[in-house]
Backbone as XML, in Angstrom:
<?xml version="1.0"?>
<chain id="A" units="angstrom">
  <residue number="1" name="UNK">
    <atom name="N" x="-58.437" y="-78.803" z="15.019"/>
    <atom name="CA" x="-58.042" y="-77.949" z="16.121"/>
    <atom name="C" x="-59.211" y="-77.864" z="17.096"/>
  </residue>
  <residue number="2" name="UNK">
    <atom name="N" x="-58.898" y="-78.087" z="18.359"/>
    <atom name="CA" x="-59.927" y="-78.036" z="19.397"/>
    <atom name="C" x="-59.523" y="-77.045" z="20.466"/>
  </residue>
  <residue number="3" name="UNK">
    <atom name="N" x="-60.518" y="-76.632" z="21.260"/>
    <atom name="CA" x="-60.264" y="-75.658" z="22.322"/>
    <atom name="C" x="-60.937" y="-76.097" z="23.611"/>
  </residue>
  <residue number="4" name="UNK">
    <atom name="N" x="-60.348" y="-75.683" z="24.730"/>
    <atom name="CA" x="-60.962" y="-75.889" z="26.037"/>
    <atom name="C" x="-60.684" y="-74.655" z="26.891"/>
  </residue>
  <residue number="5" name="UNK">
    <atom name="N" x="-61.559" y="-74.398" z="27.833"/>
    <atom name="CA" x="-61.387" y="-73.272" z="28.743"/>
    <atom name="C" x="-60.684" y="-73.776" z="29.995"/>
  </residue>
  <residue number="6" name="UNK">
    <atom name="N" x="-59.623" y="-73.068" z="30.367"/>
    <atom name="CA" x="-58.827" y="-73.474" z="31.532"/>
    <atom name="C" x="-58.670" y="-72.307" z="32.496"/>
  </residue>
  <residue number="7" name="UNK">
    <atom name="N" x="-58.283" y="-72.650" z="33.721"/>
    <atom name="CA" x="-58.027" y="-71.644" z="34.751"/>
    <atom name="C" x="-56.623" y="-71.864" z="35.304"/>
  </residue>
  <residue number="8" name="UNK">
    <atom name="N" x="-55.807" y="-70.836" z="35.256"/>
    <atom name="CA" x="-54.440" y="-70.889" z="35.778"/>
    <atom name="C" x="-54.271" y="-69.727" z="36.754"/>
  </residue>
  <residue number="9" name="UNK">
    <atom name="N" x="-54.983" y="-69.798" z="37.862"/>
    <atom name="CA" x="-55.070" y="-68.654" z="38.770"/>
    <atom name="C" x="-54.061" y="-68.645" z="39.912"/>
  </residue>
  <residue number="10" name="UNK">
    <atom name="N" x="-53.118" y="-69.603" z="39.921"/>
    <atom name="CA" x="-52.049" y="-69.574" z="40.922"/>
    <atom name="C" x="-50.709" y="-69.884" z="40.247"/>
  </residue>
  <residue number="11" name="UNK">
    <atom name="N" x="-49.641" y="-69.508" z="40.901"/>
    <atom name="CA" x="-48.305" y="-69.774" z="40.367"/>
    <atom name="C" x="-48.072" y="-71.278" z="40.256"/>
  </residue>
  <residue number="12" name="UNK">
    <atom name="N" x="-48.493" y="-72.020" z="41.265"/>
    <atom name="CA" x="-48.308" y="-73.480" z="41.230"/>
    <atom name="C" x="-49.072" y="-74.118" z="40.078"/>
  </residue>
  <residue number="13" name="UNK">
    <atom name="N" x="-50.272" y="-73.634" z="39.804"/>
    <atom name="CA" x="-51.043" y="-74.161" z="38.669"/>
    <atom name="C" x="-50.330" y="-73.896" z="37.354"/>
  </residue>
  <residue number="14" name="UNK">
    <atom name="N" x="-49.777" y="-72.714" z="37.199"/>
    <atom name="CA" x="-49.055" y="-72.380" z="35.968"/>
    <atom name="C" x="-47.860" y="-73.309" z="35.803"/>
  </residue>
  <residue number="15" name="UNK">
    <atom name="N" x="-47.107" y="-73.526" z="36.863"/>
    <atom name="CA" x="-45.933" y="-74.410" z="36.802"/>
    <atom name="C" x="-46.338" y="-75.833" z="36.427"/>
  </residue>
  <residue number="16" name="UNK">
    <atom name="N" x="-47.372" y="-76.366" z="37.079"/>
    <atom name="CA" x="-47.836" y="-77.726" z="36.772"/>
    <atom name="C" x="-48.343" y="-77.823" z="35.339"/>
  </residue>
  <residue number="17" name="UNK">
    <atom name="N" x="-49.096" y="-76.800" z="34.915"/>
    <atom name="CA" x="-49.644" y="-76.792" z="33.566"/>
    <atom name="C" x="-48.531" y="-76.833" z="32.521"/>
  </residue>
  <residue number="18" name="UNK">
    <atom name="N" x="-47.546" y="-75.960" z="32.654"/>
    <atom name="CA" x="-46.445" y="-75.911" z="31.683"/>
    <atom name="C" x="-45.670" y="-77.225" z="31.683"/>
  </residue>
  <residue number="19" name="UNK">
    <atom name="N" x="-45.467" y="-77.797" z="32.849"/>
    <atom name="CA" x="-44.771" y="-79.076" z="32.934"/>
    <atom name="C" x="-45.543" y="-80.171" z="32.196"/>
  </residue>
  <residue number="20" name="UNK">
    <atom name="N" x="-46.852" y="-80.233" z="32.398"/>
    <atom name="CA" x="-47.673" y="-81.249" z="31.740"/>
    <atom name="C" x="-47.768" y="-81.030" z="30.232"/>
  </residue>
  <residue number="21" name="UNK">
    <atom name="N" x="-48.031" y="-79.807" z="29.812"/>
    <atom name="CA" x="-48.242" y="-79.521" z="28.386"/>
    <atom name="C" x="-46.942" y="-79.675" z="27.605"/>
  </residue>
  <residue number="22" name="UNK">
    <atom name="N" x="-45.814" y="-79.449" z="28.250"/>
    <atom name="CA" x="-44.522" y="-79.586" z="27.579"/>
    <atom name="C" x="-44.190" y="-81.034" z="27.246"/>
  </residue>
  <residue number="23" name="UNK">
    <atom name="N" x="-44.847" y="-81.969" z="27.903"/>
    <atom name="CA" x="-44.619" y="-83.383" z="27.630"/>
    <atom name="C" x="-45.236" y="-83.822" z="26.301"/>
  </residue>
  <residue number="24" name="UNK">
    <atom name="N" x="-46.151" y="-83.021" z="25.769"/>
    <atom name="CA" x="-46.810" y="-83.346" z="24.506"/>
    <atom name="C" x="-46.084" y="-82.685" z="23.343"/>
  </residue>
  <residue number="25" name="UNK">
    <atom name="N" x="-46.028" y="-83.403" z="22.230"/>
    <atom name="CA" x="-45.493" y="-82.810" z="21.003"/>
    <atom name="C" x="-46.576" y="-81.947" z="20.372"/>
  </residue>
  <residue number="26" name="UNK">
    <atom name="N" x="-46.181" y="-81.056" z="19.529"/>
    <atom name="CA" x="-47.156" y="-80.255" z="18.794"/>
    <atom name="C" x="-47.318" y="-78.857" z="19.345"/>
  </residue>
  <residue number="27" name="UNK">
    <atom name="N" x="-48.246" y="-78.155" z="18.734"/>
    <atom name="CA" x="-48.495" y="-76.751" z="19.060"/>
    <atom name="C" x="-49.698" y="-76.612" z="19.970"/>
  </residue>
  <residue number="28" name="UNK">
    <atom name="N" x="-49.514" y="-75.803" z="21.002"/>
    <atom name="CA" x="-50.578" y="-75.482" z="21.940"/>
    <atom name="C" x="-50.518" y="-73.984" z="22.177"/>
  </residue>
  <residue number="29" name="UNK">
    <atom name="N" x="-51.633" y="-73.311" z="22.001"/>
    <atom name="CA" x="-51.696" y="-71.867" z="22.201"/>
    <atom name="C" x="-52.696" y="-71.543" z="23.291"/>
  </residue>
  <residue number="30" name="UNK">
    <atom name="N" x="-52.427" y="-70.458" z="24.005"/>
    <atom name="CA" x="-53.384" y="-69.911" z="24.961"/>
    <atom name="C" x="-53.892" y="-68.599" z="24.391"/>
  </residue>
  <residue number="31" name="UNK">
    <atom name="N" x="-55.209" y="-68.470" z="24.376"/>
    <atom name="CA" x="-55.848" y="-67.251" z="23.899"/>
    <atom name="C" x="-56.334" y="-66.479" z="25.117"/>
  </residue>
  <residue number="32" name="UNK">
    <atom name="N" x="-55.878" y="-65.249" z="25.226"/>
    <atom name="CA" x="-56.270" y="-64.377" z="26.332"/>
    <atom name="C" x="-56.653" y="-63.041" z="25.719"/>
  </residue>
  <residue number="33" name="UNK">
    <atom name="N" x="-57.950" y="-62.838" z="25.552"/>
    <atom name="CA" x="-58.390" y="-61.626" z="24.863"/>
    <atom name="C" x="-57.890" y="-61.646" z="23.437"/>
  </residue>
  <residue number="34" name="UNK">
    <atom name="N" x="-57.148" y="-60.629" z="23.054"/>
    <atom name="CA" x="-56.625" y="-60.566" z="21.688"/>
    <atom name="C" x="-55.218" y="-61.138" z="21.560"/>
  </residue>
  <residue number="35" name="UNK">
    <atom name="N" x="-54.676" y="-61.647" z="22.664"/>
    <atom name="CA" x="-53.320" y="-62.195" z="22.671"/>
    <atom name="C" x="-53.328" y="-63.703" z="22.446"/>
  </residue>
  <residue number="36" name="UNK">
    <atom name="N" x="-52.332" y="-64.175" z="21.714"/>
    <atom name="CA" x="-52.111" y="-65.608" z="21.507"/>
    <atom name="C" x="-50.708" y="-65.910" z="22.019"/>
  </residue>
  <residue number="37" name="UNK">
    <atom name="N" x="-50.627" y="-66.843" z="22.981"/>
    <atom name="CA" x="-49.372" y="-67.142" z="23.654"/>
    <atom name="C" x="-49.065" y="-68.624" z="23.497"/>
  </residue>
  <residue number="38" name="UNK">
    <atom name="N" x="-47.798" y="-68.957" z="23.346"/>
    <atom name="CA" x="-47.365" y="-70.349" z="23.327"/>
    <atom name="C" x="-47.644" y="-70.942" z="24.714"/>
  </residue>
  <residue number="39" name="UNK">
    <atom name="N" x="-48.433" y="-72.009" z="24.765"/>
    <atom name="CA" x="-48.827" y="-72.596" z="26.045"/>
    <atom name="C" x="-47.663" y="-73.250" z="26.778"/>
  </residue>
  <residue number="40" name="UNK">
    <atom name="N" x="-46.549" y="-73.465" z="26.102"/>
    <atom name="CA" x="-45.378" y="-74.066" z="26.741"/>
    <atom name="C" x="-44.429" y="-73.014" z="27.298"/>
  </residue>
  <residue number="41" name="UNK">
    <atom name="N" x="-44.810" y="-71.736" z="27.190"/>
    <atom name="CA" x="-43.974" y="-70.632" z="27.653"/>
    <atom name="C" x="-44.475" y="-70.108" z="28.992"/>
  </residue>
  <residue number="42" name="UNK">
    <atom name="N" x="-43.747" y="-70.407" z="30.043"/>
    <atom name="CA" x="-44.158" y="-69.949" z="31.375"/>
    <atom name="C" x="-44.148" y="-68.421" z="31.451"/>
  </residue>
  <residue number="43" name="UNK">
    <atom name="N" x="-43.167" y="-67.779" z="30.833"/>
    <atom name="CA" x="-43.123" y="-66.314" z="30.836"/>
    <atom name="C" x="-44.291" y="-65.726" z="30.045"/>
  </residue>
  <residue number="44" name="UNK">
    <atom name="N" x="-44.624" y="-66.346" z="28.939"/>
    <atom name="CA" x="-45.767" y="-65.881" z="28.155"/>
    <atom name="C" x="-47.057" y="-65.953" z="28.937"/>
  </residue>
  <residue number="45" name="UNK">
    <atom name="N" x="-47.247" y="-67.040" z="29.665"/>
    <atom name="CA" x="-48.467" y="-67.202" z="30.457"/>
    <atom name="C" x="-48.531" y="-66.150" z="31.558"/>
  </residue>
  <residue number="46" name="UNK">
    <atom name="N" x="-47.406" y="-65.877" z="32.207"/>
    <atom name="CA" x="-47.410" y="-64.870" z="33.265"/>
    <atom name="C" x="-47.596" y="-63.451" z="32.730"/>
  </residue>
  <residue number="47" name="UNK">
    <atom name="N" x="-47.546" y="-63.267" z="31.430"/>
    <atom name="CA" x="-47.710" y="-61.930" z="30.860"/>
    <atom name="C" x="-49.173" y="-61.544" z="30.634"/>
  </residue>
  <residue number="48" name="UNK">
    <atom name="N" x="-50.105" y="-62.465" z="30.894"/>
    <atom name="CA" x="-51.523" y="-62.166" z="30.693"/>
    <atom name="C" x="-52.262" y="-62.162" z="32.023"/>
  </residue>
  <residue number="49" name="UNK">
    <atom name="N" x="-53.483" y="-61.681" z="32.005"/>
    <atom name="CA" x="-54.322" y="-61.612" z="33.199"/>
    <atom name="C" x="-54.799" y="-63.018" z="33.569"/>
  </residue>
  <residue number="50" name="UNK">
    <atom name="N" x="-54.271" y="-63.556" z="34.646"/>
    <atom name="CA" x="-54.604" y="-64.919" z="35.054"/>
    <atom name="C" x="-55.820" y="-64.993" z="35.971"/>
  </residue>
  <residue number="51" name="UNK">
    <atom name="N" x="-56.432" y="-63.859" z="36.252"/>
    <atom name="CA" x="-57.629" y="-63.874" z="37.087"/>
    <atom name="C" x="-58.871" y="-64.271" z="36.285"/>
  </residue>
  <residue number="52" name="UNK">
    <atom name="N" x="-58.725" y="-64.350" z="34.979"/>
    <atom name="CA" x="-59.842" y="-64.717" z="34.103"/>
    <atom name="C" x="-59.539" y="-66.061" z="33.439"/>
  </residue>
  <residue number="53" name="UNK">
    <atom name="N" x="-60.597" y="-66.804" z="33.088"/>
    <atom name="CA" x="-60.378" y="-68.065" z="32.368"/>
    <atom name="C" x="-59.674" y="-67.814" z="31.030"/>
  </residue>
  <residue number="54" name="UNK">
    <atom name="N" x="-58.897" y="-68.791" z="30.593"/>
    <atom name="CA" x="-58.148" y="-68.713" z="29.344"/>
    <atom name="C" x="-58.621" y="-69.821" z="28.414"/>
  </residue>
  <residue number="55" name="UNK">
    <atom name="N" x="-58.379" y="-69.658" z="27.137"/>
    <atom name="CA" x="-58.718" y="-70.695" z="26.171"/>
    <atom name="C" x="-57.443" y="-71.372" z="25.711"/>
  </residue>
  <residue number="56" name="UNK">
    <atom name="N" x="-57.414" y="-72.690" z="25.816"/>
    <atom name="CA" x="-56.292" y="-73.481" z="25.322"/>
    <atom name="C" x="-56.681" y="-74.053" z="23.976"/>
  </residue>
  <residue number="57" name="UNK">
    <atom name="N" x="-55.867" y="-73.795" z="22.972"/>
    <atom name="CA" x="-56.098" y="-74.322" z="21.629"/>
    <atom name="C" x="-55.111" y="-75.467" z="21.391"/>
  </residue>
  <residue number="58" name="UNK">
    <atom name="N" x="-55.661" y="-76.639" z="21.120"/>
    <atom name="CA" x="-54.862" y="-77.837" z="20.865"/>
    <atom name="C" x="-54.770" y="-78.023" z="19.359"/>
  </residue>
  <residue number="59" name="UNK">
    <atom name="N" x="-53.543" y="-77.994" z="18.840"/>
    <atom name="CA" x="-53.335" y="-78.020" z="17.399"/>
    <atom name="C" x="-53.528" y="-79.372" z="16.742"/>
  </residue>
  <residue number="60" name="UNK">
    <atom name="N" x="-53.346" y="-80.455" z="17.488"/>
    <atom name="CA" x="-53.414" y="-81.788" z="16.894"/>
    <atom name="C" x="-54.617" y="-82.544" z="17.432"/>
  </residue>
  <residue number="61" name="UNK">
    <atom name="N" x="-55.537" y="-82.902" z="16.543"/>
    <atom name="CA" x="-56.726" y="-83.663" z="16.926"/>
    <atom name="C" x="-56.359" y="-85.001" z="17.570"/>
  </residue>
  <residue number="62" name="UNK">
    <atom name="N" x="-55.255" y="-85.611" z="17.118"/>
    <atom name="CA" x="-54.855" y="-86.928" z="17.625"/>
    <atom name="C" x="-54.561" y="-86.897" z="19.120"/>
  </residue>
  <residue number="63" name="UNK">
    <atom name="N" x="-54.089" y="-85.773" z="19.630"/>
    <atom name="CA" x="-53.721" y="-85.649" z="21.041"/>
    <atom name="C" x="-54.882" y="-85.226" z="21.939"/>
  </residue>
  <residue number="64" name="UNK">
    <atom name="N" x="-56.015" y="-84.908" z="21.376"/>
    <atom name="CA" x="-57.102" y="-84.282" z="22.127"/>
    <atom name="C" x="-57.466" y="-85.039" z="23.406"/>
  </residue>
  <residue number="65" name="UNK">
    <atom name="N" x="-57.757" y="-86.321" z="23.307"/>
    <atom name="CA" x="-58.202" y="-87.081" z="24.480"/>
    <atom name="C" x="-57.096" y="-87.179" z="25.537"/>
  </residue>
  <residue number="66" name="UNK">
    <atom name="N" x="-55.862" y="-87.390" z="25.107"/>
    <atom name="CA" x="-54.747" y="-87.468" z="26.059"/>
    <atom name="C" x="-54.521" y="-86.139" z="26.761"/>
  </residue>
  <residue number="67" name="UNK">
    <atom name="N" x="-54.558" y="-85.060" z="26.006"/>
    <atom name="CA" x="-54.375" y="-83.723" z="26.586"/>
    <atom name="C" x="-55.518" y="-83.411" z="27.539"/>
  </residue>
  <residue number="68" name="UNK">
    <atom name="N" x="-56.714" y="-83.690" z="27.112"/>
    <atom name="CA" x="-57.894" y="-83.422" z="27.932"/>
    <atom name="C" x="-57.823" y="-84.181" z="29.256"/>
  </residue>
  <residue number="69" name="UNK">
    <atom name="N" x="-57.398" y="-85.428" z="29.199"/>
    <atom name="CA" x="-57.261" y="-86.236" z="30.417"/>
    <atom name="C" x="-56.183" y="-85.703" z="31.342"/>
  </residue>
  <residue number="70" name="UNK">
    <atom name="N" x="-55.049" y="-85.291" z="30.778"/>
    <atom name="CA" x="-53.923" y="-84.805" z="31.574"/>
    <atom name="C" x="-54.216" y="-83.455" z="32.226"/>
  </residue>
  <residue number="71" name="UNK">
    <atom name="N" x="-55.085" y="-82.669" z="31.618"/>
    <atom name="CA" x="-55.316" y="-81.299" z="32.095"/>
    <atom name="C" x="-56.659" y="-81.117" z="32.814"/>
  </residue>
  <residue number="72" name="UNK">
    <atom name="N" x="-57.261" y="-82.198" z="33.288"/>
    <atom name="CA" x="-58.555" y="-82.132" z="33.975"/>
    <atom name="C" x="-58.581" y="-81.108" z="35.106"/>
  </residue>
  <residue number="73" name="UNK">
    <atom name="N" x="-57.506" y="-81.049" z="35.872"/>
    <atom name="CA" x="-57.493" y="-80.149" z="37.051"/>
    <atom name="C" x="-57.557" y="-78.677" z="36.675"/>
  </residue>
  <residue number="74" name="UNK">
    <atom name="N" x="-57.233" y="-78.343" z="35.441"/>
    <atom name="CA" x="-57.204" y="-76.939" z="35.005"/>
    <atom name="C" x="-58.463" y="-76.529" z="34.259"/>
  </residue>
  <residue number="75" name="UNK">
    <atom name="N" x="-59.292" y="-77.489" z="33.879"/>
    <atom name="CA" x="-60.475" y="-77.176" z="33.075"/>
    <atom name="C" x="-61.550" y="-76.483" z="33.905"/>
  </residue>
  <residue number="76" name="UNK">
    <atom name="N" x="-62.197" y="-75.521" z="33.283"/>
    <atom name="CA" x="-63.342" y="-74.847" z="33.921"/>
    <atom name="C" x="-64.553" y="-75.736" z="33.759"/>
  </residue>
  <residue number="77" name="UNK">
    <atom name="N" x="-65.318" y="-75.887" z="34.820"/>
    <atom name="CA" x="-66.469" y="-76.775" z="34.771"/>
    <atom name="C" x="-67.749" y="-76.013" z="34.707"/>
  </residue>
</chain>
């Protein structure tokens, strides 16, 4: 299991993110403070404070490089 810090600070970013992450099989969670949300749930993502960076947890090591490449625009640098 790996993690990356992402930023989803606009509605368009959330829509693009969910569209991209939904193309992958497996489990992806977003950690926001003490909350854990399904990363493929647009409503779940909108239920947390999007003004702060979020942590994306990737459940499958095999997908790590592909997911990381697809989500470059959302990663905090």
